Structure formats: structure tokens, C-alpha cells
N, C-alpha and C positions, 0 to 999 in steps of 0.2 A: 211532342217531345221538345224540351228546351234545354239551354245551357246558360249559366250565369256569366255576365260580363263583369268587368272590373268595378263597376258601380252597383253591383248586385241587382242588375236589371236582367230578367230572363229574356233570352233571344230564342226565337222559335225556329225549328226546322220545317221545311215544306212537308205537307201531308203526302202520303203515298198516292200516286196517280190512280185514277179509276178509268181513264180513257187514254189511248195512245194514238198519236199522229206522227207520221214520219215520211221523209222523202229523200231519195238519193240523186235527184236531178237538180240541175241548176235553175235558179230563178223561180223556185217553188214558193207557194203561199200556203202557210199552215195556220188554220184558225182553231182555237180552242173553245171550250165551253165555259159555263159558269162554275164548273166543279174543278177538282184537282186533275190537271192534264199533264201528259208527257208529250212534248213536241221536239222532234229530232230531225235535223237537216244536215246531210253530209255534202250536198251540192252547194256551189258558190252562189252568192247574191240572192239568197233566199230571205223571205220575210216570215217571222213567226209572231203571232198575236195570240196570247194565251187566254185572255178573258179575265173574269173576276176571281176565280179560285186560286188555290196554291198550285203554281205551275212549275214544272221542271223542264228546262230547255237543254238540249244537247247539240253542240256545234263543233265542227272540225275546222272551220275557217273563220277568219275575221271579216270576211266580205259580206256576211249575212247580217240581218237586222232583227233585233227583238224589240217589240213594242209592248210596253206594260204601262198601266195607269197607276197613279198613286193610290194606295189603299186597295189594290187589286190582289189581295192575298199575300202569302209569304212565298216568294219566287226564288228559284235556284237555277243557276247556270252551271252545267257540266261541260267543261271546255277541254278539248284536245289540242288547242292552239298553244304555241310557245309563248305568245304574248296576248293573252285573252283581253278582249274589250269588255269593260263592265258597262252595261246599259242602264239607263235611268230606271229607278224604281225596283231594281232587283236587290234582294236582301242578302242572298247567299251565293257561294260559288264552290264548286269542286274542281280542282286543277289536276288533270289526269296525266299530262305529258311530262316525261323526264326533262329536266332543265328548263321547265316553263317558269315564267315570272308573272305574278298576278298582284294587282293593287286594288283595294276596295274603293267604294264611292263614299258619299257623305253620310250614308246611313250607318247604323250599327250592324255590322256584317258578321256572318260566320263564313270563314274561308278554310277549306280543307284540302290538303295536298294529297297526292297519290302515293304510289309505291316508290317513285324515283326521287330525285333531288329537285326541289322546287324553291323559288324565292317568293316569299309571301310578305305583303305589306297591307295593313288594314286600311290605310288612307285615313280620311277624316271619319269621325265617329268613334265609338267605344266598342272595339271589335274583339272577336274570339278567333284565334288562329290555331290550326292543328296541322302539323307538317306531315304526319303519316310516316311511313317507313322511308329510309333514305336519309342522306345528309342534306338538311334543309337550312336555308338562310332566312331569318326573320328580320325585317327592316322596320325600325321604330323611329319615326321622325317627329321632331319637336313641333308642338302646336296642333297635333292631329288627334288628340284625345288619349285615353287610357285603354290599353289593350291587355288581353289575356293570351298567353301561350299555354296550351294544354299538355304538350308532350315534348318539351325541350329536353334533348338528350346531350349531356356534356360529352365532349371529345368527338361528337358526331355532328350535331347541329351547331350553327353559329348565330350570334345576335349582332346586328349592326345598328348602332345608335347614330342618328344624323342630327346635327345642329345643336346638340346639348353641350353644356359646359363641363362635361366629364371627359377628361383627357388621359386618365390613367386608370389602371385596374384597381389601384388602391382607393381612388375616389369612387369608383363603381362599388367596391365592397362597402365603403362607408355609407352608401345610399341604400344598401340592402338591409332588410329585416326579415326575420322568420315569423310567419303567422300560421301556426299549426304546421301542416304539411306543405304549405305554399311559401315561396319567396316573393316578397314585395320589394320592388325597386322604386324609390322616390325620385322621380326625374325632375322635380321642381315645377313651379307654376301650376300646382294642382294636378299634374299628370303622374300616373303611376304605371308600372308594368308588373303584372302578376304572372309568375311562373308556377303553374299548378303542379303539386305533388313533387316538388324539387327542393332539396336542402340547399341552402345558400353555400354551405361548405363544399358542395360538389362542383361548384363553378371555378374555373381557372382562367387566367389571362387569355389563353388561347381560344376560349369560347366567345369572347366579346371583341368586336371591332369598333374602336373608339375614334372620335375625331382627333386630329392633330392639334396641338396647342398653337394658336395663331401667333403667340408672342415669340415662338421659336427659341425657347430658353437654351442657353449654352451654344448658340449658333451665331455666326456672323455673316452678314450679307457680302457676297463676293461678286455678284453680277446683278445689275439692276437696269433693265431697259424699259423706260416708261414711254418711249416713242414720242417724246417732245420734238424729236427730229428723226431722220432715218438715214443712217450711215451704211451704205451698201454698195457693192460692186460685184461684177462677175468673177473677178479673181479673188476677192476678199483682201487684197493687199492694202493695208492702211485703213480698212473700214471695219466696223463691228460685224456686219453681216456679209456673207458671200451668197450670191443668188444662183449658184450652180452647185452641182453635186461633186463629191470627192474632194480630197485635200489638194491634190496636185493636178486636177483635171477640171474641165468645165462642162460636165454632162448636163443635158437639159431635159432628159426624160429617163425613165427606167423601163426599157422595152421588155425586160424579163417579167415585169409585173403586168404586162399588157395594158399599159397606160395610154390614154388618148390625148394627154396634154404635153405641151412644150413649155418648159419653165423659162419664161421670157424676162426681160428687163429693158430699160430704156436704151441700153447699148446695142440691142439687136432688133428693136422695133417696138412692139406693143409693150407698154409698161403696165403690169398687173397690180402695181403697188400704189396706194393712195393713202394720204395721211391727213387726218382731221381731228382736232380736239383730243390729241393724244391717243388716237386709235389708228393702228395700221390695218388697212383692209387689203386682202389678197383676193382678186377677182378672177374667177375662171369663166371664160366665155369663148364661144366659137370665134375663129379668126385664122388668118394665114400666118405661116412661120416657115423657117428654113427646112424643117423636117416634114412639112406637109401633114402634120397631125391636126385633128379636128379642132383642138382647143389650145388656147394660151392660158397659162396660169402662173403661179409664183411659188418659189421656195426660198427660204432663208436659213443659213447655217452659220455657226461660229467656228467653222473649220480652221480659220486662220487667226482668230482673235481670242478664243476662250475655250478651255476644257477643264475638267475637274474630276477627280476621283472621290466618290462618295459625297454625301450632302443631300440637301432637299432642293428639288427643281420644281418650279411652278410656273404655269401660264394661266392668265385669265383671258378667256376667248369665247366668242359666239360662233357656232359652226353652222354650215349650210345644210339645208334639207334638199333632197332631190336625188333621183336615181343616178348612180354613178359617181357622185361627189364623195371624196375620200380624204378628209383632212387628217393630219397626224402630227404628233409631237414625239420625237424619238432621240436616242443617243447612239453615237458610233465612236469607236476608239480614235484617239488622236494620232495613232500610228498609221491610220489609213486602212487597217485590216478589216476584213469581214468574213464570218462573224467574229466577235459577238455583236449584238444589238439589243438595246432595251427600248421597247415601245411604251411610252408613257400613256399615249392613247392613240387609237385609230377609231374613227366613227364612220359608219357607212350611211350615206345620205338617205337610203330608204328605211333606215331604222335608227332614228336619232334619239332613241331612249336607251340604247345599249352602248356601253364603252368597252372596247376591246383592248386588253393589255397583254403584252407578250414578251418573251425572251427568245432570242436566237443565240445559240451557244454551240461551241465545239465539244463540250464535255457533257451536256445533258440534252435530251430531245427538245425540239421546239415546243413551247407551250403557249397557247393562246386561250385567254379566258374572256368570254363575253359577259359583262356584268350589267344587269338591268338596274338603271338608276331611277326609273319611274319619273323621269323629267325629260321634256323635249329640249335638248341642248341647242336646237336651232332657234328657240324662242327668246333667248336672253343669254347674258354672260354667266359663265361658270368657271371655277378654278379646277385645274387638273394638276395634281402633284405627284412627285415620286420621292420617297425617302429611301435612299440607296446607301446601305452600309455594308461592311465587310462580311457580315453574316446573313443579313436579310435585306430583301427589296420589298417595299410596300408602296402600293398605289392608292391615291386619294382623289376623291371627287367632292368638290365644295368642302374640303377639309375633313371628309369622312373616309375612313379606311374602307376600300372596296376589294382589295386583293393583296396577297403577299406570297413570296416565294423565297426559298433559300438562294443566296447569291452564288452562282456558279464561279468556279475558280478563274475562268477566263474573263470575268467582269470585274476583276480587281486591278483596274488600270484606268488612267484618265480618259474621259470621253467628251465629245463636243455635242452641241445641240443642233437639231434640225426641226423646222416647222414648215409644212408644205400643204398645199391643196391639190391633190391629185384628182384625176378624172378617169374612171374606169372605161375600158373598151371591151369589146366582145371577149368573153372568156376570163375576165378579171374577177377578183374576189367581190367587189361591190356590184359587178354587173355593168353592162354597157350603159353609157349616158342616155338620157331621155331628151330627144330634140325638142320636146314640148316644154321642158324646163331648162333652157339653155344656159342660164347664168347662175353661178353660185358664189357666195362671198364668205370668206373666213375673216372675222374681225378679231384683232389681238390688242388687248389693253396693256398688258405688261408681260415681261418675262423676268423672273427673279430666281437667283440661286443663293442658297446659304451653305455654309461649310461647317462641319463638325470638327472636333479635334482629331479625328482619325484619318482625315483625308489629305490628299496632296493636290495643291492647286497648280494649274498650268497657266502661265501668262501668255502674252503675245509671242509669235514666232520671231526667231532671229531672221530679219529680212535684210540686214546690212550691218556695218560696223557699229552704228549707234545702239543696236539692240544687244550687243554682246555682254556688256557689264550687267545688264538686268538678269542674265542667266548665269551669273557667276563666272564668266569667262574673261579671257584677255584677247586683245586684238593687236597685231603688229603688222605694219606695212613695211616691206623691204625698202632699204634706203635707195635702191636703184629704181623703185617704182614698178617692178615686174611681178611682184607677188605679195600675198598677204596670208597671215596665219591666224587661225581662230582656235584657241586652246580652252577647252571646257573640262579638262581632266579633274579639276577640283570642284566642279559644280555639284551642288546637291539637288539640282532640278534636271530632270531628263531633257536632253537637247531636242528642240524642234527648230530646224533650220531650213529655210526655203531660199535657195540660191538663184531662183529664176530671174531675179533682177540684178544679180551680181555683175560687175563690170567684166566684159569679155577681154579687156586689155590686161587683166591680171590672172595669174595662176593662184587659185584659192586652195589652201591646205588647212584641214581641220583635224582636231583631236576630240573625240567624244567623251562621254561621261561613263560612270560605272553603272548607269541605269539603262533602260531601254530607250534608245535614241531614234529619231526620225529625221532623215536628211533628204531634201529634194534637190536633185541636180537641175541644171538649166543649160543655157547656151555657153556659159563660161566653163573653163576647165576647173573642175572641182575634184581634188584628190584628198584622201584622208583616211583616218583610222577610227572606226567605230569603237564603242566601249565594250564592257564585259557583259552587258545585258542582251536581251533579245531585240536586236535593232532592225530597222528598215531603211534601205537606201533606194531612192527612186532615181534611176539613170535618166538624164536629159540628153538633148542632142549634142552637148559639148563633150569633150574628152574627159573621162573620169576613170581614176584608178583607186580602188577602195579595198581596205582591209576590214573584214568583219570582226575579227578577234573572237573572244569567247562568246558563248550564247548561241541560240538558234536564230540565225539572222535570215532576213528576207531581202532579196534584191529584185526590184520591180523594173520591168521594161514595158513601156507603153507604145502602142502602135503610132508610128510617125515621129517617135521621139528617140529612136535608137541611133546614136552617133557613132562615128568611127572610133575605133580603139577603146571601146568600153572594156574594162578589165576588173575582174574580181581576183584578189591576190591570195586569198586563203579560204577557199570554199571547202566545206566539209560535207561529203556525200552521205546520204542515209544508207547505212550498212545494216539496218534492222537489228542493231545490237544494243539499242537503248542509249547510245552515246549522242553527243551533240551532232546536229546536222542542220544544214542551211537549205534554203529554197530559192529557186528562180520562179518569179511570178510574172506572167505575160498578160497584159490587160489591153482590151480594145481590139483584139484580133477576131477574125471570124471563127466559126466552129470547125472549119476545115484546116486551120493553121496548125503547123507542126514545128518541132525543133529538130533540126538536122545536125548530126555530128559531122564535123568537117576535118577530123584528124587531130594530130598533136604536133608539138614542136619536135623537130628532129633531134635537137640537142637536149631537150628536157621534156620527157613525156607527161609530166604533171601539168604542163600547159596544154589545155584542151581547147579546141576551137568549135564554135557553134554558130549556126545561122537560123533565123526564123523564116520559114517559107509560108506565105499566105497567098494562094493563087499565084498571080504573076509577080508578087512582091517577094524580094529576097533581101533580108536585112544585111547591114554590115556585119563583119565577124565580131562575135563576142568572145573574149578570152576568159576562160575560167581556169584558175590555178587550183587544182584539186589536191588537197594535202593529205588525204587519208586513204587514197586508192588510185591505181592507175587505170581502172576500168572506166569506160564512158559513163556519163550520167544516166540514171534510170528514170522511169516515170515517177519514182518517189522523190526525185530531186527537182522537179519543175511542174508547174501547173499553168494552164491557160484559163483565165477567168474573165468574165464580162465586167 
């Protein structure tokens, strides 16, 4: 039995077996005959040698080995692995597992999917692909021959074109012709794609995943880090990159992820960053650190220098291989809130041919998609991109669309970038690190961001008087030198102000914008009035009195940073009536921490007093003026978060 490929060459199926050999034990050796055999091994580390006839091999694990000679019949692998290994001199494959991904070899292959969703790529050669039932993805890569897809189903299956100069569905349509019942796509340079028994008119833009236009038409470059130098610090103040987590904190690991690394820099000991020939290298290696974690590694973020709403974000990088290594490129809100989060990529060191993309949202369930790219991303540099728009989010690998999703409503806000090389410990998603492969390196060539007309750009933070005008504000120093005012009420850019370096000799008073503002308190006295949006104020150790005004505002208190006389002047409790409500957020405390109600003012019961109790620690009194009820705050009004 044969099937015709795109060049009208008949490709043969394996003959039906006449003898059967099988084993369920590990380390088995199965030897076939000169005729058509079936060899099946479910145990690990087995070796299967079919002989001269048409052989059919069945494997459940990639640890086994198939040995075939050139010209030794027409041979088929039936695989139940999620990432089948294609052995030399095998012509055909049947992919049985749901969500499996298979790529052919240099021969003209027949590849057949099972009843689930599979990703199929013919690889080199002129191949014939059949998806079978389920929503299948067919990957066609430039320079790898002309392929046939026998059963493409519009609105169910998808076609991914890689490295071709076809960037729009209109251009794809222009390349299509109808030849009888088949659709022929002229891909250029002598390559064609044949879609059997499919009318060209049945295809829509949603069926085809196309490369992004590298010229970025209609976009402007807003961030361009070529690593000709490396501007970084632990605080991010005055530098492009911040080497610690969170906007107003300096976290050096994420224990909730069960990570084994300490994010170090030269200010605390080991420097994981090195720069050579315009390449930034982040090295993860065993070593001592203040948290006694097994590894030191590095993270860089633009938490204090750059954020943007919408646009195209791209990094060119080479990622490490090895159990436990966990590099990532991701986005977080410039407000400091979490979620939401957009993961442009996460790669697990034990599977460097799969890119994981995900969304963390408050309005839709978490979604993570592992996409097989049929490329070892540890073997060279590749680009990882995100096209983030108000309606859609699309992920790209080497310029080719690999995933897309509807933009959740909570991701319509400015976000900043993070790149890091984590190391997994026991119980983590990538698994515990392998002491036999102790060192991993993430190499970064560039980080670039483009803006479309629909986005809002966020510049540097207000770190002092010199930054005020850039945000459309005014600054006034009192004549007696005791205070200063910062007025942003007419600004068209959401305020981002970090007062940690403000002079403690002055009383600083600010007025926010009509948008969602973020203000970080420090040791100085910072009083003010936030705007009409959903604002965030981080209390520091200094005295602060703050009005939230309209909007659902968040007031953040961090362990070790609660000063005396912290006061919120207009807190709206959550009455479960759909109205505006504010939130107290406590960060950095233990799981046993609690918020204790300490009574009210005798003269004004709207003045409520609270203390944080965490073991032996009792915080100074926090005054909350509740404007919509005289009842104490409920658990709807505050949260303890790591």
C-alpha cells in the first residue's frame, strides 16, 4: 500500500507483521528476522533490532534504542512517548499519545497522528502527514522540502509556517491555487504544500499561524538594550536593570516556587553577570550566599526604569540545558500587583525543545501551553517575542507564531520586564537540580520593545524633583525649606513615584493623577492625595497620611517597614454591594501573621486602629479612617501575601 507525496512519488507503508516479539522488562534485547516483524518493548533501556524486512516497532519510552540498517525494508515506529525520538533509517511513524509532538528525519516520511491532539512536522524530505482525529498542529519549515497534509480540518487543525516570507493571511491566500479537489500553496524556492481534498475557500486566517514581519511596520522602538554596557543595581535606582525582585523590595529568591537559587550581584558577593562582545551572560552555579541556598544566579528587571502597555517585546537568547535550570522572560504590572503576569517563555532544562507560555490572571483561569519547537534552544541563539494588544496576546519563536490567547481585562495596564535564570529544588516544576551538571548559563544578546499606536508608555519613575516635569507635574519647595509639593493633577501619564531617597528633612506632599498611580513611601514623611483611578500606595518607615480618593485602592505594608502614625484617611470597606472598596495588603510576613483590631477613637468612631501581630512582633498602630461603615474591617478588606 502506498500514498503519493507532493512530488508524485509513492511512499510505502510497512507490510503487516508475520512474527511478533515483545518484552515488558527493562534492558531487553529483541532481535527480528529477515521478514516483516513486530517488535514491542515497554521497559526502559531496551534495544530492538529488526533485521532486513518491513518492521514495526512499538515503544513507550525514549530511553530505548532501535537499530535499523539502510535499505532494510520499510520500517515504522509506533510511539506512545510525548516527544518521540526518530531513529536512523526509519521511514514512518504513528504517534499515539495525546499532546505528543513528532518530527521526521531526512527521509521521505509518512507520519500519522492518533485520536488526540498532536503536533506533526515532516522535517527534511518530502513527507506525507495525517493528523487523525483531534485538533492537530502541522509545522512546515522553510528549506525542508514539500509536504502533503491529507486531512487538514479548518476551524479544528492549525498550520504553522516557519521562516517563510509570508506575513499576512492575504499573502497566504495569494500563494494558494486550487488543483482539482486539492489546495496547493506555493511557498517559494521550489517548495509547495499540498492540502488534500480541501477547498482553498474553506481556509480562514485563524487556521494559519504566520511569521511576524521583522520590519515591524507601524511600530516604533521604545526600548533597546544591546548590552554594549550593563547598567544594573539591586535597587534599580538610576540604572536600567534592577537585580532583585519586586518594585519596592529587594527579594532574592521566590521560595513559593521551591527555587534553589539566590539572585546575587556584586553588591552582596558573587556576581553572576558577565559581559563580553555585547552578550550578557547569567551564570547559575553552586556557591554560598546569605540565604544558604545551594545556587547563586541572576535576575534582571526594568521595575524602576521601563514599563509599557501593549506592543511587541523580544529577546534574543541562548538558554541552558540541564535538570533544574529554569530560564524565563516575563512581564508584571508596574503597579507592583500580582496577578496578572504574562510569561513570554519558560523553558525547563530537561526539555529544551519545548517553550512554555502562560497567563496568570484574576479574571480567567491560569493557562500554560507547552509548544514543541523541534529545536534545541540550548544549542544556539533564538528570538522569543510577544505581541501584546488590547484584544489578543500572541507568542512568537524565531519570528513564528506559536501560541495566542484573548487578552484578559486585567492585562490592560503597563507592565515591566523580567529575565532570570532560576534553579529548581525538590518539588519544583522543573525538578531538583542535578549535582552532576552544576553550572548553567543564560546568554542574552538583546532586549527590544516596540510600541503600537494603541499603547501607553511608561517612562522612568519620579525619584526626585528633577523627574517631576517629565511626568507632566510641578514641583514647589516651600520658602522656609521645610516642605515640598508635587502636583501631578494635570498629568496624562499615570504617576510612578518612589520616595525612598527623598530628603528626610522635608515634609513631602503629593497630588496624584486621574489614572492608576503607584507611590512608594520611604523614611521621609510623605503625605498626599491619590487620584481617581485604582491606585497603590506602599507605606514606608516614615510617617505618611494618605487619601485614596475614588477607585479601588490598595495600601501596602511590608514587614519591617511599618512606621509610626501610618494613616489612611478615606478607606472604603468591602460591603459586598458592588461599590468601590479598598484593600490593605501585607507583604513579607509569616503564614501565622494576623491583623488585630485595637479599637476606635473615642471622639470619632470612623478612626479605627489596627496592629499586625507576627509571633513576638507587634507593629506600630495603623490608623484607618473608614468612611462607609463603623464596623471593623473584615477579611474582605485585607490580605497577607508573600
